[in-house]
NUTI-732001 format. One line per 5 residues: their letters; for each residue x, y, z of C-alpha. Coordinates in nm, 3 decimals, padded with zeros to 5 digits, always signed. Layout:
A	X/Y/Z  ...
***
This chain:
MTNRR	-00.002/+00.000/-00.001  +00.282/+00.239/+00.087  +00.448/+00.182/-00.249  +00.118/+00.236/-00.432  +00.071/+00.572/-00.254
TLIRY	+00.426/+00.671/-00.347  +00.357/+00.594/-00.711  +00.050/+00.814/-00.707  +00.235/+01.093/-00.538  +00.511/+01.094/-00.793
AAALA	+00.262/+01.065/-01.081  +00.073/+01.370/-00.949  +00.404/+01.569/-00.914  +00.500/+01.489/-01.266  +00.155/+01.566/-01.397
VAPAV	+00.205/+01.939/-01.319  +00.576/+01.938/-01.409  +00.673/+02.169/-01.684  +00.792/+02.016/-02.017  +01.127/+02.089/-02.164
PAAWP	+01.150/+02.456/-02.257  +01.045/+02.519/-02.612  +01.377/+02.694/-02.674  +01.555/+02.357/-02.681  +01.578/+02.242/-03.042
ARPAS	+01.628/+01.881/-03.141  +01.980/+01.966/-03.255  +02.113/+02.287/-03.095  +02.324/+02.500/-03.327  +02.623/+02.517/-03.087
ADQAA	+02.766/+02.169/-03.041  +03.005/+02.022/-02.786  +02.885/+02.255/-02.505  +02.826/+02.183/-02.144  +02.585/+02.360/-01.907
PGVTV	+02.714/+02.540/-01.596  +02.825/+02.294/-01.331  +02.895/+02.020/-01.582  +03.251/+01.899/-01.625  +03.358/+01.665/-01.897
DPFGI	+03.685/+01.476/-01.855  +03.828/+01.268/-02.144  +03.877/+00.921/-02.001  +04.082/+00.765/-02.274  +04.039/+00.473/-02.506
PLRDV	+03.958/+00.162/-02.304  +03.972/-00.097/-02.586  +04.257/-00.165/-02.830  +04.347/-00.465/-03.034  +04.453/-00.588/-03.381
LLIGG	+04.187/-00.676/-03.632  +04.272/-00.801/-03.980  +03.966/-00.891/-04.180  +04.085/-00.865/-04.541  +04.426/-00.962/-04.702
TVAPG	+04.608/-01.103/-04.998  +04.955/-01.227/-05.084  +05.113/-01.012/-05.366  +05.432/-00.823/-05.458  +05.529/-00.568/-05.197
PDGTP	+05.673/-00.217/-05.230  +06.011/-00.350/-05.351  +05.859/-00.627/-05.571  +05.911/-00.921/-05.329  +05.600/-01.099/-05.206
VLWSA	+05.438/-00.979/-04.883  +05.122/-01.026/-04.695  +04.897/-00.720/-04.764  +04.624/-00.662/-04.504  +04.371/-00.396/-04.407
VSGEP	+04.408/-00.312/-04.040  +04.077/-00.183/-03.899  +04.097/+00.151/-03.733  +03.995/+00.520/-03.759  +04.120/+00.535/-04.030
ARLAA	+04.211/+00.189/-04.143  +04.567/+00.116/-04.262  +04.705/-00.090/-04.547  +04.999/-00.287/-04.412  +05.254/-00.496/-04.597
IDPAT	+05.410/-00.769/-04.385  +05.735/-00.958/-04.470  +05.654/-01.327/-04.466  +06.014/-01.404/-04.370  +06.015/-01.200/-04.049
GRTVS	+05.663/-01.091/-03.961  +05.777/-00.725/-03.969  +05.578/-00.444/-04.135  +05.761/-00.309/-04.436  +05.490/-00.061/-04.529
DQEVT	+05.206/+00.098/-04.338  +04.980/+00.361/-04.497  +04.647/+00.516/-04.395  +04.337/+00.426/-04.593  +04.188/+00.773/-04.537
GAPGS	+03.819/+00.785/-04.470  +03.773/+00.406/-04.437  +03.727/+00.228/-04.094  +03.830/-00.113/-04.235  +03.794/-00.366/-04.512
YAVAA	+03.699/-00.728/-04.566  +03.801/-00.686/-04.935  +04.170/-00.676/-05.031  +04.293/-00.812/-05.362  +04.579/-00.764/-05.602
APDGT	+04.609/-00.735/-05.983  +04.870/-00.914/-06.184  +05.083/-00.602/-06.212  +05.100/-00.568/-05.826  +04.833/-00.302/-05.782
VYVGA	+04.650/-00.359/-05.456  +04.286/-00.274/-05.420  +04.095/-00.221/-05.098  +03.708/-00.216/-05.081  +03.585/-00.031/-04.761
YNTGD	+03.297/-00.109/-04.531  +03.071/+00.168/-04.400  +03.168/+00.394/-04.688  +03.155/+00.179/-05.000  +03.466/+00.335/-05.141
LYRRR	+03.732/+00.161/-05.349  +04.100/+00.230/-05.298  +04.409/+00.162/-05.507  +04.781/+00.133/-05.430  +04.995/+00.115/-05.745
PGPDS	+05.325/-00.088/-05.748  +05.634/+00.089/-05.618  +05.803/+00.189/-05.288  +05.650/+00.535/-05.263  +05.307/+00.490/-05.413
PVENL	+05.016/+00.645/-05.217  +04.686/+00.485/-05.132  +04.439/+00.654/-05.365  +04.061/+00.678/-05.295  +03.886/+00.593/-05.628
GRPLP	+03.546/+00.694/-05.487  +03.232/+00.496/-05.444  +03.178/+00.267/-05.750  +02.798/+00.250/-05.698  +02.646/+00.546/-05.526
SETYI	+02.369/+00.338/-05.369  +02.600/+00.093/-05.197  +02.779/+00.162/-04.854  +02.965/-00.171/-04.812  +03.208/-00.348/-05.045
WRIAV	+03.212/-00.694/-04.890  +03.458/-00.868/-05.124  +03.654/-00.793/-05.429  +03.842/-00.998/-05.678  +04.075/-00.908/-05.979
DDAGV	+04.102/-01.106/-06.295  +04.400/-01.172/-06.518  +04.327/-00.853/-06.718  +04.341/-00.638/-06.401  +03.964/-00.573/-06.399
VYGGT	+03.838/-00.530/-06.041  +03.506/-00.686/-05.940  +03.314/-00.623/-05.617  +03.005/-00.732/-05.428  +02.806/-00.493/-05.220
FPGAR	+02.541/-00.408/-04.954  +02.259/-00.292/-04.926  +02.162/-00.356/-05.289  +02.337/-00.695/-05.333  +02.498/-00.572/-05.649
VFSRD	+02.805/-00.662/-05.852  +03.025/-00.418/-06.019  +03.348/-00.402/-06.217  +03.605/-00.134/-06.273  +03.827/-00.120/-06.584
PATGA	+04.183/-00.027/-06.481  +04.262/+00.150/-06.812  +03.960/+00.378/-06.823  +03.817/+00.373/-06.472  +03.484/+00.289/-06.626
IRDYG	+03.235/+00.122/-06.385  +02.991/-00.143/-06.491  +02.692/-00.221/-06.265  +02.579/-00.582/-06.313  +02.275/-00.505/-06.096
RVLPG	+02.120/-00.678/-05.798  +02.207/-01.052/-05.825  +01.870/-01.173/-05.700  +01.538/-00.996/-05.633  +01.509/-00.904/-05.271
AQYVR	+01.870/-00.988/-05.178  +02.063/-00.738/-04.967  +02.415/-00.874/-04.947  +02.669/-01.007/-05.194  +02.883/-01.138/-04.911
SLAVT	+03.138/-01.331/-05.120  +03.290/-01.301/-05.471  +03.521/-01.494/-05.706  +03.615/-01.463/-06.071  +03.738/-01.692/-06.348
ADKIY	+03.841/-01.604/-06.702  +03.480/-01.553/-06.817  +03.257/-01.574/-06.514  +03.184/-01.397/-06.185  +03.052/-01.596/-05.889
AGTQP	+02.856/-01.411/-05.624  +02.734/-01.554/-05.286  +02.442/-01.398/-05.101  +02.306/-01.335/-04.751  +02.054/-01.388/-04.608
DAHVV	+01.954/-01.721/-04.767  +02.242/-01.880/-04.942  +02.246/-01.851/-05.325  +02.545/-01.887/-05.558  +02.496/-01.689/-05.877
EIDKV	+02.708/-01.726/-06.186  +02.733/-01.412/-06.403  +02.881/-01.394/-06.755  +03.139/-01.107/-06.756  +03.060/-00.996/-07.110
TGERR	+02.676/-01.042/-07.146  +02.581/-01.008/-06.780  +02.363/-01.317/-06.813  +02.327/-01.495/-06.483  +02.251/-01.844/-06.370
ELPLP	+02.185/-01.963/-06.018  +02.376/-02.275/-05.917  +02.181/-02.546/-05.741  +02.295/-02.584/-05.375  +02.497/-02.893/-05.270
DGLGT	+02.302/-03.191/-05.171  +02.278/-03.210/-04.799  +02.284/-02.834/-04.741  +01.906/-02.784/-04.744  +01.730/-02.483/-04.895
GAGQT	+01.994/-02.233/-04.790  +01.734/-02.038/-04.583  +01.896/-01.843/-04.307  +02.241/-01.929/-04.430  +02.522/-01.731/-04.587
VYDLN	+02.764/-01.792/-04.866  +03.037/-01.640/-04.655  +03.339/-01.709/-04.873  +03.411/-01.786/-05.243  +03.737/-01.885/-05.412
AHDGR	+03.794/-02.006/-05.772  +04.094/-02.222/-05.865  +04.169/-02.446/-06.168  +03.815/-02.487/-06.286  +03.657/-02.529/-05.941
VYARF	+03.463/-02.296/-05.711  +03.504/-02.328/-05.336  +03.189/-02.195/-05.159  +03.176/-02.195/-04.782  +02.834/-02.186/-04.637
GSAIN	+02.808/-02.069/-04.280  +02.937/-01.787/-04.067  +03.260/-01.602/-03.990  +03.344/-01.887/-03.757  +03.282/-02.213/-03.943
GRLGV	+03.059/-02.381/-04.190  +03.053/-02.634/-04.477  +03.263/-02.601/-04.782  +03.110/-02.696/-05.119  +03.340/-02.791/-05.412
YDIAA	+03.189/-02.710/-05.751  +03.316/-02.844/-06.080  +03.258/-02.567/-06.332  +03.289/-02.782/-06.644  +03.077/-03.062/-06.512
RRWTD	+02.829/-02.821/-06.358  +02.795/-03.020/-06.037  +02.905/-03.014/-05.681  +03.165/-03.286/-05.602  +03.203/-03.250/-05.227
LIDDV	+03.069/-03.084/-04.909  +03.319/-03.061/-04.631  +03.218/-03.002/-04.271  +03.367/-02.774/-04.008  +03.566/-02.542/-04.238
AGLDV	+03.661/-02.191/-04.128  +03.721/-01.891/-04.359  +03.817/-01.676/-04.525  +04.017/-01.835/-04.799  +04.107/-02.151/-04.975
SAPGP	+04.465/-02.136/-05.116  +04.560/-02.189/-05.474  +04.682/-02.537/-05.548  +05.039/-02.624/-05.421  +05.259/-02.924/-05.453
GGLVY	+05.070/-03.235/-05.542  +04.766/-03.039/-05.642  +04.660/-02.978/-05.284  +04.467/-02.673/-05.182  +04.480/-02.564/-04.823
LTRAG	+04.201/-02.470/-04.586  +04.126/-02.455/-04.211  +03.928/-02.771/-04.108  +03.834/-02.850/-03.748  +04.084/-02.579/-03.638
RLTGY	+04.377/-02.728/-03.828  +04.536/-02.615/-04.159  +04.452/-02.903/-04.385  +04.552/-03.001/-04.739  +04.275/-03.116/-04.970
HPGTR	+04.295/-03.286/-05.308  +03.978/-03.195/-05.504  +04.023/-03.482/-05.750  +04.058/-03.762/-05.502  +03.864/-03.586/-05.224
TFADT	+04.128/-03.679/-04.976  +04.289/-03.475/-04.680  +04.633/-03.426/-04.558  +04.673/-03.280/-04.208  +04.950/-03.035/-04.126
PLVFP	+05.093/-02.967/-03.775  +04.927/-02.619/-03.761  +04.640/-02.616/-03.512  +04.471/-02.285/-03.438  +04.297/-02.261/-03.095
GRVVN	+03.990/-02.055/-03.035  +03.643/-01.990/-03.171  +03.753/-01.768/-03.464  +04.052/-01.898/-03.653  +04.006/-01.734/-03.991
NRGIG	+04.299/-01.708/-04.226  +04.331/-01.375/-04.411  +04.493/-01.370/-04.755  +04.649/-01.717/-04.773  +04.910/-01.762/-05.050
WVTLA	+05.233/-01.910/-05.175  +05.568/-01.739/-05.147  +05.938/-01.839/-05.198  +06.149/-01.743/-04.901  +06.520/-01.685/-04.926
DRDWP	+06.586/-01.928/-04.648  +06.734/-02.275/-04.668  +06.502/-02.385/-04.389  +06.207/-02.304/-04.605  +06.287/-02.451/-04.949
GRTLV	+06.059/-02.421/-05.245  +05.718/-02.269/-05.196  +05.586/-02.197/-04.855  +05.223/-02.127/-04.771  +05.171/-01.814/-04.568
GLLWR	+04.872/-01.635/-04.422  +04.754/-01.399/-04.148  +04.520/-01.472/-03.863  +04.267/-01.210/-03.754  +04.451/-01.097/-03.443
GDMFR	+04.774/-01.025/-03.636  +04.975/-01.351/-03.614  +05.126/-01.494/-03.928  +05.136/-01.868/-03.999  +05.367/-02.061/-04.239
WNPVT	+05.361/-02.415/-04.374  +05.631/-02.573/-04.592  +05.513/-02.893/-04.768  +05.870/-02.996/-04.860  +06.007/-03.015/-04.507
GRADV	+05.681/-03.029/-04.301  +05.793/-02.727/-04.109  +05.524/-02.505/-03.966  +05.508/-02.206/-03.730  +05.296/-01.917/-03.610
VPTDV	+05.490/-01.589/-03.583  +05.370/-01.270/-03.404  +05.377/-00.968/-03.635  +05.452/-00.614/-03.522  +05.103/-00.483/-03.635
PGEPI	+05.001/-00.251/-03.353  +04.656/-00.261/-03.190  +04.399/+00.007/-03.289  +04.120/+00.164/-03.093  +03.799/-00.036/-03.083
PIAAL	+03.458/+00.140/-03.093  +03.246/+00.094/-02.789  +02.942/-00.139/-02.817  +02.832/-00.157/-02.455  +02.884/+00.050/-02.135
HVGPT	+02.779/-00.040/-01.780  +02.861/+00.065/-01.422  +02.777/-00.186/-01.159  +02.716/-00.163/-00.781  +03.095/-00.192/-00.715
GTVWV	+03.156/+00.122/-00.924  +03.363/-00.062/-01.180  +03.313/+00.065/-01.537  +03.268/-00.219/-01.789  +03.307/-00.155/-02.155
GGYLN	+03.232/-00.392/-02.445  +03.392/-00.365/-02.786  +03.241/-00.357/-03.135  +03.362/-00.579/-03.425  +03.712/-00.651/-03.281
GGLAR	+03.524/-00.730/-02.961  +03.675/-00.743/-02.615  +03.592/-00.645/-02.258  +03.754/-00.365/-02.069  +03.746/-00.315/-01.692
VDPDT	+03.806/+00.052/-01.621  +03.893/+00.218/-01.287  +03.639/+00.501/-01.247  +03.892/+00.724/-01.066  +04.207/+00.678/-01.275
GVSTF	+04.080/+00.557/-01.607  +04.322/+00.262/-01.608  +04.184/-00.005/-01.828  +04.234/-00.389/-01.820  +04.149/-00.534/-02.161
QRFAQ	+04.055/-00.896/-02.241  +04.017/-01.039/-02.588  +03.659/-01.158/-02.638  +03.356/-01.155/-02.858  +03.169/-00.834/-02.963
VESVL	+02.999/-00.748/-02.635  +02.666/-00.578/-02.675  +02.530/-00.587/-02.321  +02.684/-00.607/-01.968  +02.533/-00.653/-01.620
ETGGR	+02.727/-00.662/-01.293  +02.525/-00.812/-01.004  +02.601/-01.038/-00.705  +02.976/-01.042/-00.774  +02.930/-01.174/-01.125
VWLGA	+02.937/-01.000/-01.462  +02.694/-01.119/-01.729  +02.792/-01.057/-02.091  +02.570/-01.065/-02.397  +02.763/-01.139/-02.708
YPDSR	+02.730/-01.121/-03.089  +02.680/-01.327/-03.300  +02.425/-01.597/-03.199  +02.302/-01.399/-02.899  +02.537/-01.579/-02.663
LYRYD	+02.520/-01.522/-02.282  +02.820/-01.568/-02.057  +02.877/-01.538/-01.677  +03.212/-01.403/-01.562  +03.366/-01.410/-01.218
PAKPW	+03.601/-01.100/-01.203  +03.763/-01.239/-00.883  +03.904/-01.533/-01.080  +04.161/-01.549/-01.372  +04.024/-01.482/-01.714
SSPEY	+04.032/-01.780/-01.947  +03.821/-01.777/-02.260  +03.883/-02.096/-02.469  +03.706/-01.919/-02.760  +03.910/-01.603/-02.768
SPGLP	+04.187/-01.576/-02.519  +04.280/-01.903/-02.332  +04.442/-01.885/-01.992  +04.707/-02.128/-01.864  +04.659/-02.492/-01.969
GSPDN	+04.387/-02.659/-01.759  +04.234/-02.327/-01.654  +03.860/-02.341/-01.603  +03.646/-02.143/-01.841  +03.587/-01.788/-01.714
PVKLL	+03.366/-01.646/-01.863  +03.138/-01.955/-01.885  +02.905/-01.970/-02.180  +02.546/-02.037/-02.066  +02.345/-01.977/-02.374
DLKAA	+02.384/-01.987/-02.748  +02.063/-01.888/-02.931  +02.184/-01.957/-03.287  +01.929/-02.239/-03.317  +01.654/-01.991/-03.230
DQVRA	+01.783/-01.763/-03.509  +01.895/-01.492/-03.269  +02.200/-01.277/-03.341  +02.226/-00.968/-03.114  +02.229/-00.933/-02.733
RALTD	+02.093/-00.591/-02.645  +01.929/-00.620/-02.303  +02.014/-00.757/-01.958  +01.847/-00.693/-01.618  +01.873/-00.829/-01.259
AGEKV	+01.555/-01.016/-01.172  +01.624/-01.120/-00.818  +01.735/-01.489/-00.824  +01.732/-01.473/-01.205  +01.877/-01.268/-01.482
AYGTM	+01.663/-01.172/-01.780  +01.814/-01.153/-02.119  +01.657/-01.000/-02.438  +01.775/-01.052/-02.796  +01.729/-00.960/-03.163
PNTTL	+01.677/-01.207/-03.452  +01.905/-01.284/-03.743  +01.707/-01.373/-04.057  +01.349/-01.373/-03.917  +01.147/-01.137/-03.702
GGALA	+01.088/-01.179/-03.328  +01.342/-01.168/-03.042  +01.375/-01.406/-02.748  +01.346/-01.360/-02.376  +01.564/-01.585/-02.161
IVDKT	+01.512/-01.618/-01.787  +01.832/-01.746/-01.640  +01.897/-01.886/-01.285  +02.195/-01.694/-01.138  +02.330/-02.000/-00.951
TGAAR	+02.275/-02.294/-01.180  +02.277/-02.115/-01.514  +01.964/-02.300/-01.618  +01.762/-02.097/-01.868  +01.404/-02.083/-01.997
VHRPV	+01.391/-01.928/-02.345  +01.071/-01.781/-02.479  +00.998/-01.692/-02.838  +00.794/-01.521/-02.958  +00.726/-01.283/-02.672
VTDQS	+00.593/-00.988/-02.876  +00.483/-01.066/-03.230  +00.764/-00.988/-03.480  +00.947/-00.754/-03.243  +01.294/-00.757/-03.095
IVSLA	+01.366/-00.708/-02.722  +01.606/-00.409/-02.681  +01.556/-00.300/-02.323  +01.468/-00.472/-01.991  +01.391/-00.373/-01.632
HVNGL	+01.258/-00.559/-01.321  +00.968/-00.424/-01.122  +00.799/-00.609/-00.829  +00.841/-00.958/-00.968  +00.779/-00.854/-01.331
VVGGT	+01.041/-00.836/-01.605  +00.941/-00.539/-01.819  +01.068/-00.522/-02.168  +01.085/-00.260/-02.443  +01.071/-00.373/-02.800
SIDGG	+01.185/-00.263/-03.153  +00.986/-00.331/-03.468  +01.320/-00.392/-03.643  +01.538/-00.701/-03.643  +01.902/-00.730/-03.571
YSVPR	+02.062/-00.826/-03.897  +01.940/-00.986/-04.219  +01.572/-00.972/-04.154  +01.257/-00.912/-04.344  +01.089/-00.568/-04.335
PTQTE	+00.892/-00.499/-04.020  +00.537/-00.623/-04.000  +00.452/-00.408/-03.699  +00.434/-00.026/-03.683  +00.486/+00.057/-03.311
ARLFG	+00.712/-00.062/-03.036  +00.553/-00.211/-02.731  +00.608/-00.248/-02.358  +00.547/-00.594/-02.216  +00.551/-00.753/-01.868
WDVAT	+00.661/-01.106/-01.790  +00.583/-01.271/-01.459  +00.906/-01.439/-01.333  +00.729/-01.662/-01.082  +00.476/-01.808/-01.319
DAPAF	+00.700/-01.774/-01.627  +00.414/-01.627/-01.821  +00.325/-01.302/-01.999  +00.154/-01.038/-01.783  +00.069/-00.745/-02.014
EFVPV	+00.151/-00.569/-02.340  +00.075/-00.217/-02.465  +00.201/+00.076/-02.678  +00.337/+00.348/-02.440  +00.456/+00.597/-02.707
PGARA	+00.228/+00.599/-03.027  +00.440/+00.585/-03.338  +00.770/+00.500/-03.180  +00.967/+00.233/-03.359  +01.170/+00.135/-03.050
IPALA	+01.186/+00.166/-02.679  +01.566/+00.145/-02.637  +01.597/+00.226/-02.264  +01.424/+00.152/-01.937  +01.503/+00.237/-01.577
VDRSG	+01.331/+00.193/-01.235  +01.357/+00.458/-00.972  +01.369/+00.400/-00.595  +00.987/+00.441/-00.565  +00.925/+00.157/-00.812
LLWGL	+00.819/+00.385/-01.092  +00.929/+00.268/-01.436  +01.078/+00.513/-01.680  +01.127/+00.468/-02.051  +01.274/+00.653/-02.343
AGGQL	+01.122/+00.640/-02.694  +01.129/+00.871/-02.993  +01.286/+01.159/-02.797  +01.017/+01.124/-02.527  +01.066/+01.038/-02.157
FAVDV	+00.770/+00.857/-02.008  +00.675/+00.716/-01.671  +00.467/+00.396/-01.620  +00.275/+00.282/-01.319  +00.337/-00.094/-01.378
AARAV	+00.059/-00.200/-01.137  -00.192/+00.012/-01.331  -00.043/-00.075/-01.672  -00.061/+00.292/-01.755  +00.164/+00.581/-01.866
VRRVT	+00.135/+00.853/-01.595  +00.366/+01.122/-01.742  +00.522/+01.221/-02.073  +00.809/+01.475/-02.125  +00.940/+01.562/-02.467
LAPGV	+01.317/+01.591/-02.442  +01.399/+01.640/-02.807  +01.115/+01.740/-03.040  +01.124/+01.576/-03.374  +01.381/+01.315/-03.277
SDSRG	+01.302/+00.953/-03.370  +01.580/+00.786/-03.177  +01.616/+00.412/-03.148  +01.953/+00.449/-02.972  +01.845/+00.639/-02.661
RLGYD	+01.996/+00.558/-02.317  +01.872/+00.605/-01.961  +02.061/+00.609/-01.629  +01.947/+00.659/-01.275  +02.120/+00.799/-00.968
ATRHL	+01.928/+00.640/-00.683  +02.104/+00.841/-00.410  +02.001/+01.174/-00.550  +01.682/+01.046/-00.723  +01.785/+01.181/-01.065
LYALV	+01.732/+01.047/-01.415  +01.974/+01.095/-01.699  +01.871/+01.051/-02.063  +02.087/+01.048/-02.372  +01.876/+01.148/-02.678
GGRLL	+01.951/+01.185/-03.040  +02.307/+01.057/-03.006  +02.421/+01.383/-02.841  +02.184/+01.548/-02.593  +02.238/+01.469/-02.224
VQADP	+01.937/+01.567/-02.013  +01.886/+01.555/-01.641  +01.533/+01.489/-01.502  +01.433/+01.540/-01.142  +01.119/+01.334/-01.075
AAGTT	+01.057/+01.500/-00.734  +01.075/+01.859/-00.860  +00.919/+01.771/-01.206  +01.199/+01.958/-01.382  +01.444/+01.886/-01.661
RQLLD	+01.761/+02.057/-01.787  +01.994/+01.996/-02.067  +02.350/+01.919/-01.941  +02.548/+01.855/-02.250  +02.544/+01.869/-02.631
QPAEF	+02.816/+01.635/-02.745  +02.814/+01.326/-02.964  +02.770/+01.013/-02.756  +02.604/+00.666/-02.799  +02.636/+00.513/-02.453
LAVHP	+02.557/+00.631/-02.092  +02.612/+00.477/-01.753  +02.567/+00.625/-01.405  +02.816/+00.552/-01.119  +02.673/+00.495/-00.767
DGRLF	+02.829/+00.815/-00.651  +02.647/+01.018/-00.925  +02.924/+01.056/-01.181  +02.832/+00.979/-01.539  +03.023/+00.794/-01.811
LGSGE	+02.959/+00.848/-02.182  +03.086/+00.640/-02.471  +03.145/+00.797/-02.813  +03.315/+00.600/-03.080  +03.628/+00.461/-02.923
HLHRV	+03.638/+00.725/-02.647  +03.517/+00.716/-02.293  +03.426/+01.040/-02.107  +03.359/+01.106/-01.744  +03.094/+01.370/-01.663
TVTG	+03.067/+01.535/-01.324  +02.749/+01.732/-01.243  +02.740/+01.981/-00.956  +02.489/+02.238/-00.833
***
């Protein structure tokens, strides 16, 4: 009864509270400004690591073979690595590009780079002093170049997103040819290979391999290998073409099944399990091509369909080779041709089929800043930061900014509670439980000493439920609630996980065709905010408005569902104040919900005209203050007791967390900022 009276009292106070002054525009003209009493301290870059996701073996600056690779960063860099030593012999900025999956070389030694996020194509001509030139965006509609290939005539071919198009660029004239969308409704050409007369394009979502005639543009879809199924929900992640065969890997960045297609016979001759990407080598001695199978570099003879193991075993979840190829080393210990390649974290591997010698050599490629993907401050005051793409988890001291980094997955949500840290990871919407008091040992990403127990421990993998992103975590008493976004379908999942045993109950669907992007816990109910959008390669939304739902933890059953903000596409943030009142953020609007009454009791427009699916909320329980991050830049303080709001900061930021002592932490790109509010 007391709690109910408190809810009514706060609802009444807010009902007469003034809205945000009309003078506040959605995007103030003067940016990067703080209100009086607000101090912003740069807190450094908490996450750094090496990420190589595109590469090739080709002549280097002085004409001898090197490993070319695109190093992700702001901006990315094109590095040339000596296969004899692992040392970088050339390192140049790829200005304007954050990274590249697509690096290929022409017969004359020209190196091409296709950028993600920008869709630009870059070129480095042969020679020791050649610059990296931006050739512009080949197709104005396309923002990602996923893979490129160069034929014997030096013509560059690329596959793109979001239009699933294939293009070519003539090196002599610079003329661009648009071969068009490879299939109706497709979004991604994720992989690409070329032969003398054909282009092979692989799609996502739903696996299709399309053969395109270079001259006429005529296309033919190849049937999928027997045993693969329809290809629904799958990806043709990698394509290579060697000696009349196409090697198509169906799966993910981690592993999949490799189909071998005989072009002349027009049939698939093999389907190999447990193969990692990104490349299958050109044939070497004895006609063997080399690939990564079951974590081991393995020779494969496409004629006899037999395998030859090598001593090279790559530990961890992601063991992708980048730009595998043959070189001749001026070293008697490595006679004849040696197979070389790069691993995604910057190590170089070598295998010599003459002597059987193999090794893995660290390179000197330096780590680059990693964009922030998650930010959380727990009850201990520790700042936890999750990394995007490169992944990783940083533990940051809130007073000094000193960061301890661990290699890990892309971390999209973090929750510290009861001496444990819960981590939501991409892809496959995986959930981990980490004990920060014990040594870190991730067998998937960064193993500890031999025999070390797993820490973090993986509790959930929702790949089978077609989930991909991990956006929401909340403490639910003896349980933890976990909300996700789908991969190739619509409809997220809600997992209720026992803190002690790790046992989980997974529910899907919860809200029809909607993802779960925010969670809170109120009086035995898990309350979730949804998004009408999916997380990755999904169909168009079928719903028009985000919803708020309640889930009874005791009965493990739905309790309610309604639309709190008409027209909002997402409810990206929820917070519960010390009175038990639930607060949400949607479309630039802050709203309060009486959960018992299933009703919105107050609305405050913080940023008129902003339709923001990225908003963040934080709550300072000691001072009973709410903080909202709206529109990717406006930081607003709301005082529920006084019914007032004030803008604190206008500065780009994507993430917000509140320390128990009232300090705020903001994440923007790779940078962490500490905000102190006084007065």
